C-alpha positions in Angstrom: -70.5 40.2 -49.6 -73.5 38.3 -48.4 -72.7 34.7 -49.7 -74.4 33.1 -46.6 -77.6 35.2 -46.9 -80.5 32.9 -47.8 -82.4 33.6 -51.1 -85.9 32.1 -51.8 -86.2 28.7 -50.8 -86.5 26.3 -53.9 -90.1 25.8 -53.3 -91.0 29.5 -53.6 -88.4 30.1 -56.4 -90.0 27.3 -58.3 -93.6 28.5 -57.7 -92.7 32.0 -58.6 -91.5 30.7 -62.2 -94.8 29.3 -62.5 -94.1 25.7 -61.5 -95.8 23.6 -58.6 -93.7 21.7 -55.8 -90.4 20.6 -57.0 -90.0 16.9 -57.7 -86.9 14.8 -58.6 -86.1 14.9 -62.3 -83.5 13.6 -64.6 -81.7 16.4 -66.4 -80.2 15.9 -69.9 -76.7 17.0 -68.9 -76.6 14.4 -66.0 -75.1 11.0 -66.6 -75.6 9.2 -63.5 -77.3 9.6 -59.9 -75.2 9.4 -56.8 -75.2 9.2 -53.1 -74.3 12.7 -51.9 -73.6 13.9 -48.2 -73.9 17.5 -47.3 -72.4 18.6 -43.9 -73.9 22.0 -43.2 -77.3 23.1 -43.8 -77.0 27.0 -44.0 -77.8 28.8 -47.1 -75.4 27.1 -49.4 -75.9 23.6 -48.0 -79.8 24.1 -47.9 -79.9 25.1 -51.6 -77.4 22.4 -52.8 -79.8 20.1 -51.0 -82.8 21.6 -53.0 -81.0 21.4 -56.3 -79.5 17.8 -55.8 -82.6 16.4 -54.9 -84.7 17.9 -57.3 -81.9 16.4 -60.0 -82.7 12.9 -58.4 -79.6 12.4 -56.2 -79.9 10.4 -52.8 -78.9 13.2 -50.4 -78.1 13.0 -46.7 -77.7 16.3 -44.9 -76.6 17.2 -41.6 -76.1 20.0 -39.3 -74.4 21.2 -36.0 -77.7 20.9 -34.1 -78.9 17.3 -35.1 -81.2 15.6 -37.8 -84.5 16.6 -35.7 -83.9 20.3 -36.6 -83.8 19.5 -40.4 -87.3 18.0 -40.6 -88.6 20.9 -42.8 -85.7 20.6 -45.2 -86.1 17.1 -45.3 -89.9 17.3 -45.9 -89.4 19.9 -48.8 -86.7 18.0 -50.7 -86.9 14.2 -49.7 -83.4 14.5 -48.3 -82.4 12.2 -45.3 -81.4 14.2 -42.4 -78.5 12.4 -40.4 -75.8 13.4 -37.8 -72.6 14.9 -39.1 -70.7 11.6 -38.8 -73.1 9.8 -40.7 -73.5 12.1 -43.8 -70.6 10.6 -45.8 -71.5 7.0 -45.3 -71.6 5.5 -48.8 -71.4 8.8 -50.4 -69.6 9.4 -53.8 -69.4 13.2 -53.1 -69.6 14.9 -49.8 -70.2 18.8 -49.5 -68.4 20.5 -46.4 -70.0 23.7 -45.9 -69.4 25.0 -42.6 -68.0 28.0 -41.1 -64.2 27.6 -41.1 -63.8 28.0 -37.4 -66.0 25.0 -37.1 -64.0 22.6 -39.5 -61.6 21.2 -36.8 -65.0 20.3 -34.6 -66.1 18.0 -37.3 -65.9 14.3 -36.1 -62.8 12.3 -36.7 -63.0 9.6 -39.3 -65.6 11.5 -41.3 -64.9 9.7 -44.4 -64.3 6.3 -43.3 -67.6 5.0 -44.7 -67.6 6.9 -47.7 -67.4 5.4 -51.2 -64.0 4.4 -52.7 -62.5 7.5 -54.1 -65.0 10.1 -52.7 -64.8 13.6 -53.8 -65.0 16.2 -50.9 -66.1 19.6 -51.9 -65.0 22.6 -49.5 -67.2 25.6 -49.7 -65.5 27.5 -46.9 -64.0 31.1 -46.7 -62.0 32.6 -44.0 -63.9 35.6 -42.5 -61.6 36.5 -39.5 -63.4 39.8 -38.5 -67.0 38.8 -39.1 -66.7 35.0 -37.8 -63.7 33.0 -37.8 -61.3 34.7 -35.5 -57.6 34.6 -36.2 -56.1 31.4 -37.8 -52.4 31.8 -37.7 -51.7 29.2 -40.6 -53.5 31.5 -43.0 -52.4 34.7 -41.6 -48.7 34.2 -41.0 -47.8 31.1 -43.1 -49.8 31.8 -46.2 -51.7 28.5 -46.2 -54.7 28.5 -48.6 -58.0 28.4 -46.8 -58.9 24.9 -48.1 -55.3 23.5 -47.7 -55.9 24.3 -44.0 -59.5 22.6 -44.2 -57.7 19.9 -46.0 -55.2 19.3 -43.3 -57.9 19.1 -40.5 -60.2 16.8 -42.3 -57.4 14.6 -43.3 -58.5 14.0 -46.7 -58.1 15.7 -50.1 -60.6 18.4 -51.0 -61.7 20.5 -54.0 -62.5 24.0 -53.5 -66.0 25.1 -55.0 -68.8 27.3 -54.6 -67.1 29.5 -52.3 -67.8 32.6 -54.1 -71.2 31.7 -55.2 -74.2 33.7 -53.9 -76.7 31.0 -52.4 -79.7 32.3 -54.3 -77.7 31.7 -57.6 -77.7 28.1 -56.8 -81.4 28.3 -57.3 -82.0 31.0 -59.7 -79.2 31.2 -62.3 -78.8 27.6 -63.5 -78.6 27.6 -67.3 -78.5 24.8 -69.9 -75.0 24.2 -71.7 -74.6 26.7 -74.4 -76.7 29.4 -72.9 -75.0 32.7 -73.2 -75.7 33.7 -69.7 -74.5 30.6 -68.2 -72.3 31.3 -65.2 -69.1 29.5 -64.7 -67.4 28.6 -61.2 -63.8 28.2 -60.5 -62.8 24.7 -59.1 -59.4 24.2 -57.7 -57.8 20.6 -56.4 -55.2 18.4 -56.4 -56.8 15.1 -56.9 -57.7 15.2 -60.9 -60.3 12.5 -60.7 -62.1 14.2 -57.6 -62.1 17.4 -59.5 -63.5 16.0 -62.6 -66.2 14.6 -60.6 -66.9 17.9 -58.9 -67.0 19.7 -62.3 -69.2 17.2 -63.8 -71.7 17.6 -60.9 -71.6 21.6 -61.2 -72.2 21.1 -65.0 -75.3 19.3 -64.2 -76.5 21.9 -61.9 -76.6 24.2 -64.9 -73.1 25.9 -64.6 -69.8 25.8 -66.6 -66.4 25.4 -64.5 -63.1 26.8 -64.9 -60.0 24.9 -63.6 -58.4 26.9 -61.1 -55.4 24.7 -60.5 -54.3 23.0 -57.5 -55.2 23.7 -54.0 -52.2 25.9 -53.2 -53.5 27.9 -56.3 -57.0 28.3 -54.8 -55.9 31.7 -53.1 -57.0 33.1 -56.4 -60.7 32.5 -55.7 -60.5 33.1 -51.8 -62.6 36.4 -50.5 -61.5 39.8 -52.0 -60.0 38.4 -55.2 -61.6 39.4 -58.7 -63.4 36.1 -59.1 -65.3 36.2 -55.7 -68.6 36.9 -56.3 -68.3 37.2 -59.9 -71.3 36.3 -62.3 -69.6 35.9 -65.3 -69.0 33.1 -68.0 -65.9 31.1 -68.7 -63.8 33.9 -70.1 -64.4 36.3 -67.5 -63.7 33.8 -64.8 -60.4 33.0 -66.5 -59.6 36.7 -66.7 -60.2 37.3 -63.1 -58.3 34.4 -61.8 -55.5 35.6 -64.0 -55.9 39.2 -62.5 -55.8 37.9 -58.8 -52.9 39.1 -56.4 -51.7 36.9 -53.6 -51.7 39.7 -51.1 -55.0 39.1 -48.8 -57.1 42.4 -48.7 -56.9 44.1 -45.5 -60.7 43.6 -44.9 -59.9 39.9 -45.0 -57.4 40.0 -42.4 -57.5 39.5 -38.6 
């Protein structure tokens, strides 16, 4: 469904709305600025870097090719380009947004230097035919995609942004109470981490819906009614309730 397609860059989108170069700014919804690490600088990771730096957060961003390849994104946003093993250092929130098949390749001890109680966001999806190949635990054992990721990372994760179009992160943020404000499902077992992630998403300009624990996160995997849904809280809740656990054929190996 094209969740990895790039939208306009934040600078271009901002200019199209009549602004100049985006700068750091404090949002009324935001209570505190944080150190945030982003591992993966594709469309989701890149656009989260743009939005989070614009909100004033201290963002470190990494990809698989090295910090020298992130020079343009760093100049555009003010984020600090680092190697993947350094992205979580001191971070209160870390976003892991890499292809599912690349999760086992991430450095060991990834969160050793992170802040105490760091919340880890997993944005990943299993695309066996397009990209990831067959993952037996997902296909045969019914392990949810984010539970599989969590086991490889060795740290609890919160599933969010996996069904969000990258361009929407830039273009569809709305203030609280706006009738057109989108809601995103958020699943995880660590309630404190889930609350931190939900607060961050609210500051980004989106409502959230608690989608349950990580074993319930199949309700927001590819092929479910909420996947790609651009709806509000009620629509997201209804879509989560309507999900069936059987994985659609097009999302099986």
